[in-house]
N, CA, C and O atoms as a DFTB+ gen file, in Angstrom:
328 C
 N C O
     1  1     -32.976      -8.195      38.410
     2  2     -32.524      -9.154      37.946
     3  2     -32.158      -8.635      36.237
     4  3     -32.937      -7.986      35.539
     5  1     -30.630      -9.167      35.771
     6  2     -30.233      -9.145      34.460
     7  2     -31.025     -10.566      34.072
     8  3     -30.850     -11.706      34.503
     9  1     -32.209      -9.903      32.827
    10  2     -32.696     -11.672      32.394
    11  2     -32.101     -11.762      30.849
    12  3     -32.378     -12.748      30.165
    13  1     -30.945     -10.273      30.118
    14  2     -30.408     -10.863      28.954
    15  2     -29.673      -9.945      28.960
    16  3     -29.770      -8.984      29.723
    17  1     -28.236     -10.212      27.520
    18  2     -27.375      -8.687      27.748
    19  2     -27.079      -8.667      25.618
    20  3     -26.438      -9.510      24.991
    21  1     -27.453      -8.024      25.314
    22  2     -27.186      -7.907      23.770
    23  2     -26.010      -7.027      23.499
    24  3     -25.849      -5.951      24.075
    25  1     -25.008      -7.625      22.404
    26  2     -23.861      -6.133      22.914
    27  2     -23.149      -7.141      21.793
    28  3     -23.502      -8.204      21.284
    29  1     -21.864      -6.210      21.644
    30  2     -20.636      -6.642      20.821
    31  2     -19.775      -7.447      21.342
    32  3     -18.985      -6.958      22.149
    33  1     -19.695      -8.774      21.054
    34  2     -18.169      -9.604      21.669
    35  2     -16.870      -9.560      21.366
    36  3     -16.207     -10.245      20.588
    37  1     -16.522      -8.484      22.222
    38  2     -15.079      -7.945      22.389
    39  2     -13.597      -9.058      22.786
    40  3     -12.432      -8.932      22.409
    41  1     -14.167     -10.030      23.595
    42  2     -12.927     -10.737      23.793
    43  2     -13.506     -12.018      24.171
    44  3     -14.730     -12.040      24.051
    45  1     -12.874     -13.280      24.670
    46  2     -13.277     -14.635      24.667
    47  2     -12.157     -15.221      25.124
    48  3     -11.054     -15.281      24.581
    49  1     -12.663     -15.832      26.597
    50  2     -11.253     -17.147      27.119
    51  2     -11.993     -18.553      27.049
    52  3     -12.781     -18.974      26.201
    53  1     -11.443     -19.212      28.326
    54  2     -11.601     -20.727      28.029
    55  2     -12.970     -20.993      28.638
    56  3     -13.648     -21.950      28.264
    57  1     -13.500     -19.883      29.864
    58  2     -15.396     -19.933      30.681
    59  2     -15.726     -18.690      30.468
    60  3     -16.949     -18.625      30.595
    61  1     -15.175     -17.397      30.143
    62  2     -15.686     -16.301      30.229
    63  2     -15.760     -15.850      28.532
    64  3     -15.158     -16.529      27.700
    65  1     -16.554     -14.654      28.144
    66  2     -16.689     -13.547      27.149
    67  2     -17.040     -12.284      28.079
    68  3     -17.647     -12.056      29.125
    69  1     -16.173     -11.465      26.916
    70  2     -16.857     -10.006      27.149
    71  2     -17.637      -9.552      26.236
    72  3     -17.381      -9.722      25.043
    73  1     -18.753      -8.878      26.682
    74  2     -19.777      -7.801      26.059
    75  2     -19.617      -6.490      26.074
    76  3     -19.345      -5.878      27.107
    77  1     -19.804      -5.812      24.674
    78  2     -19.795      -4.263      25.111
    79  2     -21.431      -4.044      24.796
    80  3     -22.057      -4.626      23.910
    81  1     -21.872      -3.234      25.575
    82  2     -23.134      -2.684      25.780
    83  2     -22.842      -1.570      25.425
    84  3     -22.238      -1.027      26.350
    85  1     -22.949      -0.860      24.500
    86  2     -23.136       0.682      24.403
    87  2     -21.608       1.239      25.138
    88  3     -21.841       2.101      25.985
    89  1     -20.432       0.987      25.016
    90  2     -19.266       1.493      26.101
    91  2     -19.023       0.877      27.485
    92  3     -17.930       1.126      27.995
    93  1     -20.143      -0.120      28.368
    94  2     -20.117      -0.666      29.320
    95  2     -19.739      -2.139      28.871
    96  3     -20.621      -2.795      28.315
    97  1     -18.731      -2.597      29.034
    98  2     -18.028      -3.807      28.864
    99  2     -18.450      -4.933      30.114
   100  3     -18.046      -4.584      31.223
   101  1     -19.097      -6.039      30.076
   102  2     -19.661      -7.067      30.927
   103  2     -19.078      -8.113      30.471
   104  3     -19.171      -8.645      29.364
   105  1     -18.249      -8.485      31.709
   106  2     -17.715     -10.206      31.442
   107  2     -18.382     -11.171      32.031
   108  3     -18.675     -10.929      33.202
   109  1     -18.834     -12.522      31.472
   110  2     -19.709     -13.229      31.749
   111  2     -18.891     -14.488      31.617
   112  3     -18.238     -14.784      30.616
   113  1     -19.027     -15.492      33.174
   114  2     -19.113     -16.492      32.855
   115  2     -19.785     -17.520      32.008
   116  3     -20.990     -17.663      32.220
   117  1     -19.210     -18.294      31.050
   118  2     -19.990     -19.136      30.247
   119  2     -19.409     -20.307      30.145
   120  3     -18.246     -20.511      30.492
   121  1     -20.440     -21.465      29.491
   122  2     -20.017     -23.006      29.371
   123  2     -19.537     -22.930      28.329
   124  3     -19.462     -21.794      27.861
   125  1     -19.074     -23.929      27.617
   126  2     -18.179     -23.949      26.425
   127  2     -19.070     -24.185      24.960
   128  3     -18.650     -24.064      23.809
   129  1     -20.395     -24.550      25.409
   130  2     -21.222     -25.083      24.644
   131  2     -22.272     -23.580      24.006
   132  3     -23.205     -23.478      23.209
   133  1     -21.351     -22.434      25.021
   134  2     -22.380     -20.749      24.342
   135  2     -21.068     -20.680      23.786
   136  3     -21.049     -21.058      22.614
   137  1     -19.820     -20.275      24.304
   138  2     -19.099     -20.124      23.969
   139  2     -18.258     -20.096      22.233
   140  3     -17.575     -19.359      21.521
   141  1     -18.891     -21.442      22.246
   142  2     -18.427     -22.005      20.737
   143  2     -19.332     -21.598      19.766
   144  3     -19.099     -21.888      18.592
   145  1     -20.505     -20.859      20.121
   146  2     -21.555     -20.311      19.408
   147  2     -21.775     -18.855      19.295
   148  3     -22.656     -18.274      18.663
   149  1     -20.630     -18.267      20.163
   150  2     -20.599     -16.505      20.109
   151  2     -20.239     -16.064      18.597
   152  3     -20.842     -15.118      18.091
   153  1     -19.393     -16.662      17.994
   154  2     -18.948     -16.416      16.553
   155  2     -17.080     -15.826      16.978
   156  3     -16.218     -16.193      17.777
   157  1     -17.199     -14.710      15.866
   158  2     -15.527     -13.930      16.371
   159  2     -16.360     -12.522      17.192
   160  3     -17.486     -12.059      17.380
   161  1     -15.156     -12.309      17.446
   162  2     -14.897     -10.948      18.228
   163  2     -15.394      -9.761      16.761
   164  3     -15.233      -9.912      15.550
   165  1     -15.965      -8.727      17.475
   166  2     -16.865      -7.976      16.711
   167  2     -18.324      -8.399      16.199
   168  3     -19.020      -7.706      15.457
   169  1     -18.677      -9.679      16.730
   170  2     -19.775      -9.747      16.204
   171  2     -21.208      -9.535      17.268
   172  3     -20.971      -9.651      18.470
   173  1     -22.480      -9.271      16.909
   174  2     -23.421      -9.022      17.573
   175  2     -23.776     -10.073      18.358
   176  3     -23.503     -11.052      17.664
   177  1     -24.210     -10.446      19.362
   178  2     -24.514     -11.659      20.619
   179  2     -25.663     -11.308      21.380
   180  3     -25.836     -10.110      21.601
   181  1     -26.343     -11.998      21.747
   182  2     -27.510     -12.006      23.115
   183  2     -27.157     -13.415      23.390
   184  3     -27.073     -14.395      22.649
   185  1     -26.966     -13.241      24.712
   186  2     -26.899     -14.170      25.970
   187  2     -28.021     -14.185      26.762
   188  3     -28.489     -13.070      26.992
   189  1     -28.631     -15.201      27.283
   190  2     -29.871     -14.959      28.474
   191  2     -28.590     -15.441      29.674
   192  3     -27.594     -16.165      29.683
   193  1     -29.318     -14.555      30.607
   194  2     -27.805     -14.523      31.792
   195  2     -28.538     -14.698      33.359
   196  3     -29.710     -14.388      33.572
   197  1     -27.806     -15.136      34.177
   198  2     -28.130     -15.361      35.395
   199  2     -27.225     -14.773      35.954
   200  3     -26.060     -14.814      35.558
   201  1     -27.732     -13.957      37.244
   202  2     -26.815     -13.074      38.162
   203  2     -26.690     -13.667      39.776
   204  3     -27.296     -13.125      40.700
   205  1     -26.151     -14.398      39.887
   206  2     -25.623     -14.602      41.087
   207  2     -24.827     -13.936      42.468
   208  3     -23.653     -13.666      42.724
   209  1     -26.103     -13.828      43.194
   210  2     -25.491     -12.887      44.503
   211  2     -25.328     -13.680      45.641
   212  3     -26.127     -14.443      46.182
   213  1     -23.809     -13.297      46.017
   214  2     -23.372     -13.575      47.358
   215  2     -22.951     -12.758      48.326
   216  3     -23.003     -11.622      47.856
   217  1     -22.687     -12.736      49.070
   218  2     -22.308     -11.665      50.644
   219  2     -20.899     -11.080      49.737
   220  3     -20.647      -9.900      49.492
   221  1     -20.183     -12.156      49.380
   222  2     -18.914     -11.018      48.916
   223  2     -18.817     -11.311      47.306
   224  3     -17.696     -11.632      46.912
   225  1     -19.705     -11.247      46.479
   226  2     -19.511     -11.636      45.118
   227  2     -20.253     -11.574      44.185
   228  3     -20.871     -12.638      44.225
   229  1     -20.587     -11.025      43.383
   230  2     -21.694     -11.001      42.329
   231  2     -20.951     -11.868      41.159
   232  3     -19.771     -11.830      40.812
   233  1     -21.856     -12.534      40.746
   234  2     -21.207     -13.490      39.158
   235  2     -22.606     -13.304      38.328
   236  3     -23.786     -13.286      38.678
   237  1     -21.925     -13.170      37.042
   238  2     -22.959     -13.282      35.517
   239  2     -22.386     -13.920      35.099
   240  3     -21.173     -13.954      34.894
   241  1     -23.661     -14.945      34.764
   242  2     -23.255     -16.033      33.587
   243  2     -23.775     -15.705      32.347
   244  3     -24.635     -14.856      32.112
   245  1     -23.261     -16.352      31.654
   246  2     -24.234     -16.223      29.873
   247  2     -24.482     -17.671      29.339
   248  3     -23.630     -18.555      29.424
   249  1     -25.866     -17.863      28.715
   250  2     -26.366     -18.772      28.461
   251  2     -26.748     -18.546      26.601
   252  3     -27.553     -17.668      26.291
   253  1     -26.066     -19.444      25.467
   254  2     -26.552     -19.693      24.513
   255  2     -28.431     -19.171      24.540
   256  3     -29.011     -18.152      24.163
   257  1     -28.939     -20.582      25.245
   258  2     -30.271     -20.701      24.817
   259  2     -30.714     -20.813      26.371
   260  3     -29.963     -21.003      27.328
   261  1     -32.163     -20.641      26.385
   262  2     -32.690     -20.707      27.409
   263  2     -32.788     -21.982      28.307
   264  3     -33.137     -22.005      29.487
   265  1     -32.456     -22.921      27.612
   266  2     -32.773     -24.388      28.065
   267  2     -31.123     -24.801      28.953
   268  3     -30.974     -25.792      29.669
   269  1     -29.986     -23.701      28.642
   270  2     -28.872     -24.194      28.602
   271  2     -28.781     -23.426      30.484
   272  3     -27.962     -23.718      31.356
   273  1     -29.856     -22.495      30.556
   274  2     -29.691     -21.690      31.483
   275  2     -30.729     -22.320      32.669
   276  3     -30.366     -22.269      33.844
   277  1     -31.925     -22.867      32.337
   278  2     -32.739     -23.632      33.319
   279  2     -31.688     -24.734      33.890
   280  3     -31.499     -24.904      35.094
   281  1     -30.935     -25.564      32.709
   282  2     -30.494     -26.524      33.402
   283  2     -28.965     -26.214      34.485
   284  3     -28.569     -26.948      35.391
   285  1     -28.398     -25.017      34.056
   286  2     -27.464     -24.711      35.324
   287  2     -28.301     -24.150      36.494
   288  3     -27.988     -24.788      37.500
   289  1     -29.336     -23.121      36.807
   290  2     -30.575     -23.563      37.891
   291  2     -30.863     -24.672      38.081
   292  3     -31.249     -24.603      39.248
   293  1     -30.985     -25.854      37.742
   294  2     -31.393     -27.117      38.232
   295  2     -30.306     -27.312      38.752
   296  3     -30.437     -27.638      39.931
   297  1     -28.467     -27.224      38.150
   298  2     -27.658     -27.917      39.047
   299  2     -27.492     -27.040      40.272
   300  3     -27.267     -27.648      41.319
   301  1     -27.560     -25.791      40.324
   302  2     -27.116     -25.070      41.247
   303  2     -28.079     -24.985      42.414
   304  3     -27.799     -24.540      43.527
   305  1     -29.604     -25.614      41.901
   306  2     -30.415     -25.949      43.124
   307  2     -30.167     -27.106      43.842
   308  3     -30.919     -27.352      44.785
   309  1     -29.096     -28.002      43.536
   310  2     -28.804     -29.085      43.941
   311  2     -27.888     -28.750      45.685
   312  3     -27.141     -27.774      45.741
   313  1     -28.064     -29.592      46.866
   314  2     -27.509     -28.875      48.081
   315  2     -25.898     -29.399      48.050
   316  3     -25.567     -30.569      48.242
   317  1     -24.858     -28.153      47.734
   318  2     -23.458     -28.946      47.719
   319  2     -22.887     -28.654      46.571
   320  3     -21.723     -29.014      46.398
   321  1     -23.680     -27.844      45.410
   322  2     -23.108     -27.613      44.185
   323  2     -22.320     -26.735      44.039
   324  3     -21.198     -26.761      43.533
   325  1     -23.258     -25.398      44.769
   326  2     -23.069     -23.830      44.117
   327  2     -22.817     -23.377      45.666
   328  3     -22.588     -22.197      45.935
C-alpha cells in the first residue's frame, strides 16, 4: 500500500496532479479541494494516498488531509458508488 507521496509538483489538471519523486512522476487523481491548496508548479508537496486496485486498473488518489481521504474511503464503501 502507498500511504503517502512527497515530491515536487510538476503539473496540475482539473482532477489530477503529477508529483515528481526523485525522477519518477506519479499522476494522482485528486479532489478540487486538494488541488486548490497544492501551490504552484515546482512546490514541494505531500499527499495522503489511496491506491485502488481493480482487475483491469490501478488508480492512485491523493488528498491534502487524512480527513479528506477518510471521507473518500467512506464514500467508496457504499455499495454502487465505486
